[in-house]
N, C-alpha and C positions, 0 to 999 in steps of 0.2 A: 666426463658423467656429459651426454644429452640432457637438456633442460625438462622438464616434465611438460603439464599440460593443467592453465587454470581456467575451468569454466565460471561462469558469471550465472548463476541460476536462480530462474526467479521460483520461487514456492508457491505464489501466488499468497491470496488473502484474508490466508486464517485456518479457513477448512484445508484439511492437509489432501481430500481427495481432489482437489482445485489445482494443486500441480499436473505440469503435463508433461505428457507420460518420455518423452526426451528427457525433462528436467530428473521424474523419480529414475532413469537407467542412466543418467550421470553420478545420481545420488549412489545409487545402489555399488558404484563401482569407483568409488570414490577412497586415495589414501589417505587422504584429510578435509573435514568438512569446516567451514569457520561459517558460522552461523548468525543471522541478525536473533536479535529477540523476540519479535511481533511474527515468527513464524509459527507451524502447526505443529509443536514440538514432539510432536504424534511420529512426522516425517525422521525422526531421529533413530526412530527403530528400523529405517529402512538401510541403514547406513551397516555393508559388512562387518561381520569382527573384526576386531584389531585396528580399524577407523581411528585416526586420532579426529575428537572431536573439541571443537574453540569456539569458546561461547563468545563473541566479539561485537555484543548487541548492545547497541547505543540504547539508553532510557532519558527519558526526561526524570530531571533535578535526584539522579540514583548515579553510581558509578558506571563510568564508561570506557571505550578505548579509544585513542585517538584514530584517524584514520590514518595517518601517517603510520604509525604503529601495525593498523591491518595489513597495507600497503606494502611492508616489509616481510608481514610474515607470508603473504602469498607470494611474494618473490622469493624469500629464501626457500619455503619446504618447494617450488617450481624447481628452483636449481642444486635441489639433492634428489630431482630425478624422480618425484610425486605426484601424482595425479588428486590436484588440490580442488575441491566443489565449493566456489562462494554460494554458499545460501542465501538467498537475499527476500528478505519479503516482498510481498510484488512482483509488480517487473524489477528487473536491477538499473533500467532506464529512466525508469519514473520518481525521482526525486528518491534515489535509492544510492543516490553516489556513485553508482554501479559506472557512471564515464571517468570519474575522477581514479577509479582502480584500473578501470582498461587502459587509461593514462600511463599508468605509473607502471604494468606490465609490457606493454609499448614499450618505452624506456628503457627496462632492463631489459628488452629482448626475449621475454619470459611468452610463448605460446598463449593464445589465450582462445574466448570465446563467446557466446553471449549464449544463454538458451531464454527466450522470453519466460515471462507469466504472468498471469490474470492479475490487473493490478485491484487494487482495493479503489480505486476513483470510479472503476465501471462496477464490480460485482459487490457492493456492500448497497451501493443506491439499488442496485438489482435484487438482492435477496430484501430489498427491504419493500419493494413492491413499486421504485421509483424509476420507470427508461429517463435516459438522461438523451434521447432524442426522440420523436414523438412527431405525427404525420400534422398533427392539431396544435401542437403546442411549441414545439422545440424543433429549430431544426440545425441550431448549431450547441457546438456544448467547450467548455475550458474547463479545464483541470487548473490549478495555481494552487502555490505556496502559501498556507497563512503563516507562516516562519519562514523569516529572512535573517540571516546573519546579523550579529550585534555591533559588526566590525565595519557594515557595509554603509558607506557615506549615502548612499540615495537608494532611495527603491527603488526596485523594477519591476514592477507590481503596476499597470495602468490603468488606474481606478474609473476613471471616464469610460475607456473602452470596454473593460470590464463591465461596468455597471449599464452601457447603452446599446451596446454591439453584441452580447452573449445571450444566448437564450440561457442555459443551466453554466451555473457554477459548480467547481466541487472544489474545496475549500480542504487540502490535505493538512497538518500537524499545524490546525487554527483551533483547537477547542480551548484555549486560553488567550486567545484571542477574538474568542466573537465579536463582545460589543465594538471590538473596533474595524471590524471588519464590514460589520452591522452598519456600521454611521459611514465611513468611506462609500459604501455604492447607493448608501442613502441620500449622503451629499453628490453622489457626485449621477445622480441620475433615477438610479432603481425604488423603484414606487416601496414606501415601507411594508403594500399588505403583500408583496410577494409573498407567495409561497415556503418555507423553508425547512429544511428539516436535516437534524442531525444527528448521524449512525454509529452507535459505538461497538465496536468489537462485529466488526458485519460478516458475515459466513458463517458465524460459531455458535455453538449455543447460547452466548454469554450476549449473542446482540440487545442491543438496546434502542429502539428509536425515540425520540422529541419530534415531535412537528406543532410548528408553532408559522409567524409571519417572520420576515426580516426584520423587522422594528422589535419584534418582541423574542424571539429566538433567543438571544443569550441570557435575560431571567428566566427564562423556560427551561435552558438548559441548569444552569444553575440551582430554581428551585427543584431538580429531578436527582439532580448531584452527579451528574454526567461526566465523569472526567477522561483524555487519554485510555486510550487509543481511540479517536472518533475521527469522520468526517461531517464538514458540511456541506449540504447544496442546497442551491438556491434559484428557484426555477418555478414556473408554473406547472411543470410536469409532477412535481412535490405534490401536487392536487388529489396525482391517480394513486396516490400510495394504500387507501383505504381499499381501492375498488381491485388493488393490483395485488393487494398483501396475498401472498401465498407461503413462506415459510415459515412456519411457527420452531422456533429454535428450541421450546420443551422438548420439539420431539423430530427428530432425523427421519425424511424422507427416502425407502431404500427401494431401489427397482432391480430386483434379480430377475433372470430368468430361468427358470427349472431346468436343471440338469437335465439334459439330454439322457434318451432310453436308450442301455446296453443292446 
């Protein structure tokens, strides 16, 4: 039997309408959909009748599927001649372990492709009125992991370069380490007064925002009771949020053209 195909599809940052046209087309055609926890679950309504839907979500502090198990599942289903969509939150290759899954598929000789998605690193700040770059405030930005594997002997984060060399910093998966991240940036040269914000459930009706300074953001988030999933933005652009806040989580904007007259 000829092997099937695996599409590593970015589901976007949470709002189900932010999946790409190509990603939605792939999802609707799939025999098997293996999805993350942090996708817009309304997307699963787009799956064709009879499609196998597998929840492979990883949840902090909760039950989790080992990455090796996910890799085997993708390979097994594809080798059975099925079309598999691996539906991943955000973009598959931005802290989504898509690279590891692609390596496993390549090694197994299974055809695969990537359908990029909208990363929460860009979308969540945008929905909070925070542009990552701005002619007057920021000419560079970096997306940084706020969590490193426990078995890593040496951190790959170059704190001095991050603190001094990048205008806007976006930390993903770092809500539980806000104090450590802030302290490291300040110790390596970032001013404690630098504007900072944490965006929770960005792009969704549950979006919440806490704005403070780098020196006070950890305490502010603790007082607000914000929990993951959330991201941290550090930089002068955070100061634009009040003027540029456009998204009201309590009501979704909808722009539809009237139907053409017959």
